[in-house]
TORBA-120880 format. One record per residue (C-alpha): x, y negated, z negated. Coordinates in Angstrom, 3 decimals, decimal comma. Each point is the difference from the previous one (the first is absolute). Layout:
N
- X	Y	Z
...
This chain:
641
- -27,119	67,555	-8,293
- 0,088	3,720	0,794
- -3,596	0,323	1,261
- -0,424	1,129	3,611
- -3,065	0,991	2,053
- -0,316	3,101	2,157
- -2,921	1,145	2,115
- -1,535	3,162	1,428
- -2,966	0,975	2,117
- -2,942	1,745	-1,692
- -1,931	2,710	1,816
- -3,426	1,227	-1,108
- -3,135	1,558	1,490
- -2,506	-2,200	1,842
- -2,572	-0,118	-2,794
- 2,627	-1,340	-2,419
- 1,220	-2,596	2,481
- -3,566	-1,091	0,773
- -0,863	-0,322	-3,702
- 3,134	-2,030	-0,692
- -0,501	-2,274	3,025
- -3,623	-0,701	-0,860
- 0,714	-0,846	-3,620
- 3,015	-2,194	0,842
- -1,427	-1,746	3,087
- -3,682	-0,271	-0,888
- 0,196	-0,627	-3,754
- 3,482	-0,854	-1,316
- 1,096	-2,458	2,704
- -3,325	-1,940	-0,075
- 0,370	-0,120	-3,800
- 3,476	-1,549	0,327
- -1,346	-2,467	2,590
- -2,822	-1,035	-2,340
- 2,368	-0,369	-2,966
- 2,308	-2,207	2,065
- -2,971	-2,144	1,010
- -1,349	-0,350	-3,552
- 3,380	-0,897	-1,483
- 0,359	-2,761	2,617
- -3,432	-1,390	-0,956
- 0,637	0,094	-3,758
- -0,673	-3,375	-1,734
- 3,504	0,008	-1,529
- 1,767	0,786	3,274
- 1,384	-3,539	0,412
- 1,607	0,261	-3,452
- 1,608	3,288	0,969
- 1,202	-1,543	3,254
- 1,710	-2,834	-1,870
- 1,470	2,396	-2,568
- 1,172	2,351	2,747
- -1,153	3,163	-1,757
- -3,060	2,128	-0,611
- -0,946	0,447	-3,694
- -0,182	3,632	-1,168
- -3,394	1,641	-0,303
- -1,740	-2,068	2,693
- -0,612	2,670	2,641
- -1,184	2,878	-2,215
- -3,313	-1,655	-1,091
- -0,721	-0,858	3,645
- 0,589	3,622	0,984
- -2,184	1,275	-2,854
- -2,859	-2,186	1,227
- 0,274	1,515	3,495
- 0,257	3,661	-0,996
- -3,776	0,321	-0,430
- -0,649	-1,042	3,619
- -0,676	2,965	2,256
- 2,478	-1,086	2,684
- 2,869	0,130	-2,523
- -1,219	2,818	-2,272
- 1,097	3,660	-0,284
- 3,734	-0,606	0,266
- 2,592	1,717	-2,214
- 1,138	-2,126	-2,963
- 3,505	-0,092	1,429
- -1,359	-1,685	3,149
- -1,657	-2,745	-2,040
- 3,215	-0,534	-1,936
- 1,968	-0,135	3,244
- -2,387	-2,623	1,433
- 0,479	-2,153	-3,120
- 3,793	0,338	0,078
- 0,172	-0,702	3,732
- -2,164	-3,131	-0,298
- 2,123	-1,263	-2,898
- 3,191	0,671	1,930
- -1,224	-1,784	3,149
- -1,120	-3,116	-1,858
- 3,012	-0,133	-2,298
- 2,276	0,107	3,031
- -2,066	-2,556	1,937
- -0,291	-2,437	-2,926
- 3,710	0,234	-0,790
- 0,803	-0,600	3,683
- -2,306	-3,026	0,180
- 1,514	-1,471	-3,161
- 3,515	0,467	1,354
- -0,970	-1,651	3,273
- -1,570	-2,945	-1,827
- 3,135	-0,466	-2,097
- 2,097	0,098	3,163
- -2,229	-2,602	1,650
- 0,213	-2,262	-3,063
- 3,772	0,373	-0,264
- 0,676	-0,499	3,702
- -2,408	-2,956	0,177
- 1,717	-1,596	-2,956
- 3,422	0,460	1,610
- -1,275	-1,267	3,362
- -1,244	-3,195	-1,662
- 3,487	-0,474	-1,501
- 1,993	0,975	3,095
- 1,254	-3,119	1,786
- 2,761	-0,685	2,494
- 3,018	-2,057	-1,010
- -1,406	-2,986	1,897
- -3,325	0,313	-1,846
- 1,771	0,273	-3,365
- 1,939	-3,188	0,763
- -3,240	-1,794	0,903
- -1,913	1,227	-3,083
- 2,772	-0,723	-2,508
- 1,076	-3,307	1,533
- 3,638	1,079	-0,460
- 2,703	1,228	2,341
- 0,736	3,670	0,524
- 3,292	-0,409	-1,904
- -1,904	-1,237	-3,055
- -2,396	2,967	0,235
- 2,952	2,410	0,176
- 1,654	-1,670	-2,985
- -3,215	0,254	-2,007
- -0,392	3,646	1,053
- 3,518	0,759	-1,180
- -0,727	-1,723	-3,315
- -3,177	2,070	-0,497
- 1,816	3,190	0,940
- 2,797	-0,635	-2,510
- -2,508	-0,885	-2,725
- -2,086	3,136	0,450
- 2,948	2,399	0,342
- 1,682	-1,512	-3,079
- -3,188	0,384	-2,030
- -0,431	3,621	1,152
- 3,600	0,918	-0,844
- -0,348	-1,554	-3,460
- -3,134	2,042	-0,618
- 1,795	3,192	0,977
- 2,900	-0,786	-2,327
- -2,367	-0,651	-2,889
- -1,718	3,350	0,507
- 3,437	1,649	0,382
- -0,963	1,943	3,059
- 2,900	1,920	1,409
- -1,985	1,664	2,790
- 0,693	-0,970	3,584
- -2,672	-1,661	2,093
- -0,153	0,566	3,742
- 0,309	-2,959	2,354
- -3,460	0,596	1,462
- -1,587	0,103	-3,454
- 1,855	-3,129	-1,128
- -1,103	-1,780	3,180
- -3,596	1,063	-0,647
- 0,117	-1,396	-3,557
- 1,518	-3,243	1,301
- -2,769	-0,354	2,611
- -2,665	0,550	-2,664
- 1,591	-2,665	-2,205
- 0,131	-2,436	2,921
- -3,706	0,521	0,763
- -0,864	-0,602	-3,663
- 2,139	-3,151	-0,067
- -1,709	-1,244	3,180
- -3,432	0,298	-1,659
- 1,162	-1,772	-3,174
- 1,540	-3,081	1,642
- -1,658	-2,888	1,828
- 3,226	-1,609	1,209
- 0,024	-0,003	3,819
- 3,786	0,251	0,323
- 0,192	2,951	-2,384
- -2,832	1,802	1,796
- 1,671	-0,519	3,358
- 3,307	1,253	-1,409
- -1,704	3,152	-1,352
- -1,658	0,621	3,382
- 3,404	-0,422	1,644
- 1,491	2,632	-2,328
- -2,831	2,468	0,454
- 0,022	-0,106	3,782
- 3,819	0,402	0,050
- 0,080	3,108	-2,227
- 0,780	-2,000	-3,188
- 3,157	-1,485	1,514
- 1,228	-3,431	1,086
- 1,286	0,085	3,557
- 1,710	-2,616	2,124
- -1,282	1,459	3,268
- -2,516	-1,945	2,043
- -3,465	1,515	0,164
- -1,047	1,599	3,285
- -3,411	-1,485	0,803
- -1,026	2,898	2,250
- 0,874	2,619	-2,631
- -1,841	-1,965	-2,670
- -3,099	-0,311	2,199
- 0,164	3,757	0,670
- 0,325	0,689	-3,727
- -2,969	-2,206	-0,837
- -2,173	1,475	2,756
- 0,894	3,512	-1,150
- -1,292	-0,838	-3,469
- -3,210	-1,448	1,470
- -0,518	3,194	1,992
- 0,459	2,090	-3,138
- -2,697	-2,030	-1,773
- -2,377	0,265	2,967
- 0,381	3,781	0,148
- -0,514	0,370	-3,748
- -3,160	-2,128	0,103
- -1,367	2,153	2,810
- 0,659	3,089	-2,118
- -1,652	-1,585	-3,036
- -3,145	-0,464	2,046
- -0,071	3,704	0,886
- -3,035	2,115	-0,777
- -0,482	1,782	-3,287
- 0,223	3,817	-0,108
- -3,019	1,364	1,851
- 0,503	3,768	0,065
- -0,332	2,391	2,928
- -2,795	-0,118	2,563
- -0,359	3,653	1,000
- -3,356	-0,553	1,739
- 1,164	-2,889	2,217
- -2,823	-2,317	-1,127
- 2,306	-2,963	-0,598
- 1,543	0,413	3,470
- -3,468	0,028	1,575
- -1,010	-3,108	-1,963
- 3,114	-1,835	1,186
- -0,715	1,084	3,569
- -3,584	-1,286	-0,262
- 1,173	-3,357	-1,377
- 2,736	-0,337	2,637
- -2,429	0,690	2,869
- -2,837	-2,240	-1,205
- 1,809	-2,910	-1,695
- 2,364	-2,677	1,241
- 3,099	-0,245	-2,235
- 0,426	-3,306	-1,804
- 3,792	0,067	0,227
- 2,911	1,910	1,490
- 0,725	1,514	-3,425
- -3,501	1,479	-0,182
- 0,310	1,416	3,510
- 3,360	1,536	-0,832
- -1,417	1,563	-3,180
- -2,843	1,588	2,014
- 2,433	1,307	2,589
- 2,278	1,356	-2,715
- -2,892	1,823	-1,688
- -1,186	1,502	3,284
- 3,452	1,124	1,132
- 0,882	1,425	-3,397
- -0,484	3,736	-0,194
- -2,645	0,722	-2,669
- 0,755	2,351	-2,880
- -0,992	3,557	0,777
- 1,086	1,791	-3,166
- -1,326	-0,419	-3,568
- 1,894	-1,296	-3,005
- 2,323	2,540	-1,683
- -0,714	1,516	-3,417
- 2,639	-0,302	-2,722
- 0,724	2,787	-2,500
- 2,136	-1,720	-2,629
- -0,014	2,789	-2,587
- 2,731	2,613	0,412
- -2,456	2,833	-0,650
- -2,664	-1,212	2,451
- 1,721	2,187	2,613
- -0,043	3,769	-0,637
- 2,556	1,989	2,010
- -0,150	3,685	0,968
- 0,959	2,511	2,708
- -2,398	1,881	2,251
- 0,244	3,575	1,255
- 2,203	-1,076	2,893
- 2,515	-1,603	-2,354
- -0,883	-3,550	1,041
- -0,141	-2,747	-2,637
- -3,534	-1,296	-0,625
- -1,423	-2,866	-2,050
- -3,330	-0,826	-1,661
- -1,090	-3,442	-1,178
- -1,728	-1,035	-3,192
- -3,685	-0,709	0,702
- -0,151	1,899	3,305
- -1,006	3,330	-1,513
- 1,346	3,120	1,669
- 0,944	-1,633	3,283
- 3,538	1,208	0,817
- 2,493	-1,549	2,430
- 3,058	1,644	1,530
- 3,218	-2,023	0,069
- 1,817	-0,416	3,335
- 3,245	-1,947	-0,313
- 3,496	-0,380	1,412
- 2,634	2,468	-1,191
- 2,026	-2,900	-1,412
- -2,854	-0,780	-2,416
- -1,152	3,531	-0,747
- 2,226	0,297	-3,095
- -1,863	-2,890	-1,649
- -3,390	1,701	0,373
- 1,495	3,237	-1,279
- 1,221	-1,950	-3,034
- -3,524	-1,377	-0,633
- -1,291	3,582	-0,061
- 2,835	1,209	-2,244
- -0,567	-2,793	-2,525
- -3,653	0,936	-0,456
- 0,771	3,719	-0,150
- 2,625	-0,575	-2,710
- -2,415	-2,153	-1,994
- -2,790	2,626	0,245
- 2,275	2,888	-0,954
- 1,641	-2,002	-2,795
- -3,258	-0,254	-1,991
- 0,132	-3,799	-0,186
- 3,640	-0,128	-1,113
- 0,754	-2,327	2,911
- -1,225	-3,523	0,722
- -1,641	-1,052	3,254
- 1,830	-3,313	-0,497
- 3,109	1,737	1,377
- -1,738	1,239	3,160
- 1,998	-0,949	3,094
- -3,262	-1,200	1,594
- -1,074	-3,476	-1,129
- -3,207	-0,609	1,990
- -1,802	0,960	3,189
- -1,984	-1,803	2,674
- -2,505	1,772	2,261
- -0,508	-1,774	3,331
- -1,227	0,554	3,536
- 2,501	-0,633	2,772
- -1,122	-1,172	3,416
- 0,369	2,728	2,599
- -2,155	-1,347	2,814
- 0,087	1,785	3,296
- 1,403	3,307	-1,243
- -1,891	3,202	-0,430
- -3,287	-1,512	1,217
- -2,250	2,222	2,079
- -3,358	-1,184	1,235
- -2,310	-2,761	-1,174
- -1,070	1,877	-3,156
- 3,577	0,272	-1,211
- 0,518	-3,684	0,752
- -2,658	-0,910	-2,575
- 1,527	2,335	-2,597
- 2,673	-2,375	-1,226
- 1,190	2,513	-2,611
- 1,122	2,109	2,986
- 1,667	-2,923	1,768
- 1,990	-1,444	-2,892
- 2,240	1,955	-2,331
- 0,467	0,069	-3,750
- 3,273	-1,179	-1,529
- 1,247	0,205	-3,569
- 2,534	-2,556	-1,237
- 1,897	1,014	-3,148
- 2,102	-2,339	-2,140
- 2,752	1,761	-1,939
- 2,930	-0,773	-2,281
- 3,242	1,264	1,550
- 1,732	-0,017	-3,397
- -2,169	2,951	-1,056
- 1,570	2,313	2,585
- 3,022	0,793	-2,208
- 0,413	0,772	-3,699
- 2,259	-3,040	-0,446
- -2,558	-2,372	1,484
- -2,810	1,668	-1,960
- 1,893	-0,612	-3,242
- 0,291	-3,701	0,883
- -3,747	-0,279	0,654
- -0,763	2,054	-3,127
- 2,065	-2,329	-2,178
- -1,739	-3,082	1,407
- -3,485	1,460	-0,508
- 0,887	1,297	-3,489
- 1,151	-3,486	-0,999
- -3,308	-1,495	1,210
- -2,083	2,598	-1,876
- 2,074	-0,394	-3,180
- -0,470	-3,766	0,145
- -3,776	0,413	0,303
- -0,022	2,502	-2,890
- 1,891	-2,423	-2,227
- -2,452	-2,758	0,880
- -2,992	2,200	-0,926
- 1,575	1,166	-3,267
- 0,669	-3,598	-1,067
- -3,750	-0,725	0,147
- -0,626	2,113	-3,114
- -3,571	1,290	-0,290
- -1,084	1,484	3,315
- -3,490	0,921	1,131
- -0,693	3,498	1,419
- 0,543	-1,114	3,598
- 3,348	-1,574	-0,865
- 1,035	3,124	-1,911
- -0,790	2,157	3,028
- 2,001	-2,422	2,154
- 2,987	0,379	-2,348
- -0,281	3,805	0,238
- 0,005	-0,192	3,793
- 3,059	-2,246	-0,065
- 1,836	2,410	-2,313
- -0,902	2,925	2,246
- 1,147	-1,944	3,076
- 3,311	-0,840	-1,693
- 0,627	3,681	-0,741
- -0,827	1,040	3,564
- 2,114	-2,744	1,610
- 3,049	1,225	-1,891
- -0,515	3,448	1,601
- 1,249	-0,525	3,594
- -0,916	2,151	2,986
- 2,604	2,492	1,287
- 1,591	-1,737	2,980
- 3,255	0,132	1,975
- 3,039	-1,914	-1,199
- 1,619	-2,741	2,061
- 2,310	-2,727	-1,351
- -1,509	-3,468	0,199
- 1,539	-2,531	2,358
- 2,449	-2,206	-1,884
- 0,886	-3,255	1,692
- 2,131	-2,897	-1,188
- -2,239	-2,766	-1,323
- 2,303	-2,740	1,301
- -0,136	1,267	3,606
- -3,128	-0,979	1,936
- -1,146	0,286	3,599
- -1,738	-3,170	1,178
- -2,272	0,243	3,051
- -0,908	-3,251	1,752
- -2,842	-0,327	2,502
- -0,020	-2,412	2,908
- -1,625	-1,031	3,247
- 2,738	0,863	2,479
- 1,675	2,669	-2,178
- -2,742	1,914	-1,833
- 2,306	1,662	-2,560
- 3,557	-0,595	-1,218
- 1,626	1,730	-2,990
- 2,819	-1,101	-2,301
- 1,647	2,142	-2,695
- 1,077	-2,346	-2,800
- 1,936	0,469	-3,221
- -1,857	-2,698	-1,920
- 2,350	0,102	-3,003
- 2,788	-1,460	2,170
- -2,205	-1,604	2,729
- 1,817	2,017	2,670
- -1,545	1,576	3,080
- 0,938	3,653	0,504
- -1,694	0,450	3,369
- -2,353	-1,610	2,501
- -2,311	1,910	2,314
- -1,758	-1,635	2,939
- -3,177	1,355	1,577
- 2,039	1,673	2,751
- 2,303	1,659	-2,541
- -2,937	1,191	-2,113
- -1,752	1,605	2,973
- 3,235	1,288	1,562
- -0,790	2,254	2,998
- -3,735	-0,657	-0,500
- 0,448	-3,692	0,828
- -1,181	0,740	3,548
- -3,464	0,691	-1,442
- -0,204	-3,695	-0,820
- 0,049	-0,903	3,697
- -2,667	2,612	0,653
- -2,202	-1,562	-2,661
- 0,498	-3,452	1,491
- -1,028	1,317	3,410
- -3,104	1,574	-1,549
- -0,835	-3,267	-1,737
- 0,259	-1,967	3,245
- -1,991	2,588	1,957
- -2,726	0,196	-2,651
- -0,124	-3,790	-0,268
- -0,604	-0,165	3,758
- -2,749	2,645	-0,210
- -1,630	-1,803	-2,931
- 0,057	-3,225	1,993
- -1,778	1,691	2,904
- -2,545	1,529	-2,397
- -0,694	-3,415	-1,518
- -0,599	-1,497	3,435
- -2,533	2,756	0,638
- -1,419	-0,488	-3,546
- 0,402	3,709	-0,739
- 1,194	1,539	-3,297
- 3,579	1,244	-0,172
- 1,901	1,957	-2,619
- 3,454	0,216	1,553
- 2,846	0,391	-2,467
- 3,614	1,123	-0,243
- -0,300	0,655	-3,734
- 1,203	3,632	0,120
- 3,368	-0,984	1,484
- 0,154	-2,899	-2,454
- -0,612	2,377	-2,925
- 2,754	2,286	1,285
- 2,452	-2,901	0,180
- -0,966	-1,112	-3,498
- 0,654	3,492	-1,339
- 3,377	0,115	1,739
- 0,950	-3,378	-1,462
- -1,160	1,017	-3,482
- 1,995	3,247	0,092
- 3,097	-1,845	1,190
- -0,324	-2,545	-2,840
- -0,420	2,805	-2,563
- 3,069	1,794	1,393
- 1,956	-3,255	-0,227
- -1,040	-0,416	-3,646
- 0,991	3,576	-0,834
- 3,359	-0,377	1,755
- 0,951	-2,966	-2,194
- -1,813	1,373	-3,091
- -2,232	-3,069	-0,185
- -2,093	-0,416	-3,117
- -2,953	-1,505	1,875
- -1,279	-1,320	3,316
- -1,295	-3,578	0,200
- -2,642	-0,947	2,581
- -1,499	-3,477	0,496
- -3,408	-1,087	-1,174
- -1,916	-0,313	3,281
- -3,147	-1,760	-1,208
- 0,136	-2,694	2,665
- 2,767	1,086	2,381
- -2,484	0,476	2,848
- -1,468	-3,478	-0,485
- 3,454	-1,572	-0,065
- 0,916	1,780	3,236
- -3,216	-0,995	1,816
- 0,281	-3,600	-1,180
- 3,632	-0,132	1,110
- -0,895	1,275	3,475
- -2,895	-2,453	0,405
- 2,100	-2,921	-1,198
- 2,758	0,923	2,462
- -2,584	0,209	2,774
- -1,313	-3,482	-0,790
- 3,520	-1,386	-0,069
- 0,812	1,686	3,315
- -3,210	-1,103	1,757
- -1,367	-3,139	-1,689
- -3,490	-1,145	1,063
- -0,451	3,093	2,157
- -2,127	2,604	-1,792
- 0,038	2,607	2,761
- 3,782	-0,249	0,196
- 0,254	0,461	-3,755
- -2,125	3,140	0,121
- 2,022	1,407	2,886
- 3,303	-0,744	-1,739
- -1,182	1,549	-3,285
- -1,243	3,098	1,811
- 3,256	0,414	1,898
- 1,998	-0,568	-3,192
- -1,943	2,715	-1,812
- 0,584	2,396	2,890
- 3,745	-0,624	-0,052
- 0,285	0,458	-3,790
- -0,542	3,323	-1,741
- -3,406	0,081	-1,690
- 0,200	2,046	-3,144
- -2,295	1,298	-2,737
- 2,074	-1,094	-2,993
- -2,407	1,396	-2,583
- 0,054	3,410	1,701
- 3,808	-0,022	0,019
- 0,102	-0,808	-3,722
- -2,542	2,761	-0,673
- 2,276	2,463	1,805
- 3,008	-1,171	-2,019
- -2,066	0,341	-3,169
- -1,005	3,585	0,885
- 3,525	1,093	0,927
- 1,481	-1,684	-3,080
- -2,520	1,767	-2,237
- 1,019	3,368	1,451
- 3,684	-0,782	-0,590
- -0,737	-1,332	-3,545
- 1,495	-3,422	0,860
- -1,769	-2,982	-1,645
- -1,473	-2,661	2,272
- 0,000	-3,697	-0,917
- -1,599	-3,042	1,600
- 1,114	-3,603	0,113
- -0,443	-3,226	1,970
- 1,975	-0,096	3,241
- 1,979	-3,205	0,642
- -1,344	-2,187	2,791
- 3,347	-1,099	1,435
- 3,075	1,925	1,044
- 0,885	2,927	2,241
- -1,676	3,406	-0,490
- 3,172	1,271	-1,711
- 0,092	-2,967	-2,376
- -3,696	0,430	-0,810
- 0,488	3,700	-0,807
- 3,002	-0,795	-2,192
- -1,787	-2,817	-1,867
- -3,063	2,206	-0,479
- 2,049	2,723	-1,710
- 1,966	-2,396	-2,223
- -3,138	-1,899	-1,061
- -1,732	3,267	-0,944
- 2,993	1,101	-2,076
- 0,182	-3,286	-1,962
- -3,778	-0,012	-0,474
- 0,264	3,471	-1,489
- 2,846	-1,111	-2,267
- -1,963	-3,011	-1,259
- -3,052	2,144	-0,796
- 2,110	2,446	-2,007
């Protein structure tokens, strides 16, 4: 993807800021809160929860029924549309996350019920371990022979990566386990699955097996706790929910430790102080201009004549100048150009917390539109900066429009509305083929067989491997220290900040006072440095793409691994386990993996280098994981083509 997001500060007079704050905080945010509540109480909600998705068209009727109420009325149409889209987005994300967690719980529970030690397998099957190994070898030969025969019949000449072949073999073994009732065969399949689909002569380490089993139990426990989490509840700008929790906590005795912890968590959590943002998804919802002082200004659809001045970093100024140029060219071109080729994709208007700055006196303290500041987030397509990239986008859009035109023409007799739609499509096709005048810059051309794999880990957050997948050879490895180079010393500074902040948070918790300590700015800087170094590495070897791991449950795996190690280190001693886990986390770099991948994504989009994702192997060194990740992505791409 070539979409990146930039931001700027918006400056306007006090009456404009007050109007915008009042409509966003007193009308739009309560509307979103009410929509979230009503969707959660819908009679079909349980069906949606099982399906893991929200059907289209559910939120709009709910919003239409609320528009007539005075507390939600008199908002611009764009604000109502934004509330609907935001509610849909929140619930779609939450439902998909809950479904994924439930599938993980089911899968891990199923595997935990199958997972047995060698001694348990011998007892269940009534046979010796040698007989189980012999049966496992027989099953392995049978399945691999059947798979190879199938491939020969289909005459597939494409290579299959080892990780993908192992995944297919594991799936087949699970299916075979469900289909058979023979105890010996089931035990042999369990033996294969827990030994990575191999027959080994090594004796099983009981301590390692117990640690492995406990780790899986911890993963299930954590997932079940997350499944029981609250539904989306919006933002409490008035603090009523916090006051209700405080009243309950001071007048009621908790029934369990979990309930007491939930009260404490709610009271220590800093309440939301800023309203929900407003999305402007249409490219022409934002109107750009210049004022008398030569500063770029913007107006928003639905907000009348309220004008905002743009204040941004010099490194991003050229993008905002481009937004203005695109609209000026379209206006002067008498509709010969299409807004579909605007560099700007969408905008998001939001308030950013700025507490404690610029506040004078008690009156100013109440004027939250003077305390907080306005921020505009703009999503843009980096391909549309140059004429070469614009031609690529134009060709893709023209193909989509032509396909839709062909579909409409095949229908035959069209009603007036359909005829008007066809005219608009024809006009759009003509405009798309008329590109905007833009600078020329050759597109980045990498070799498709060369990939940069980036593995993520607990002790070594990032490791890169440059691989020529056509020959399965590694061209270069880069450790975390090599990627950061002279900036590696910043890593120690971040660790010191983490330990210091952890100590301060601990003291704040003992005093039961809120705390918002963070070392995120230094972490962001390190992520940007790592991302730039990885992009430079890819450009040096002319890599065709960068492959990053799918990190859906990397955090859960890491936490479960730490807790399982703590239990193994300090059995039957809970306080010792907690102390060991805490010390272990302090000694190991804690990293925001999703933020790092976002930085790589942004830098890769600027350099026009494609980004791919794939499953990271569980076993092996960081270098081996990075290498396997790149090779698996290459073969997956080959199989799809």
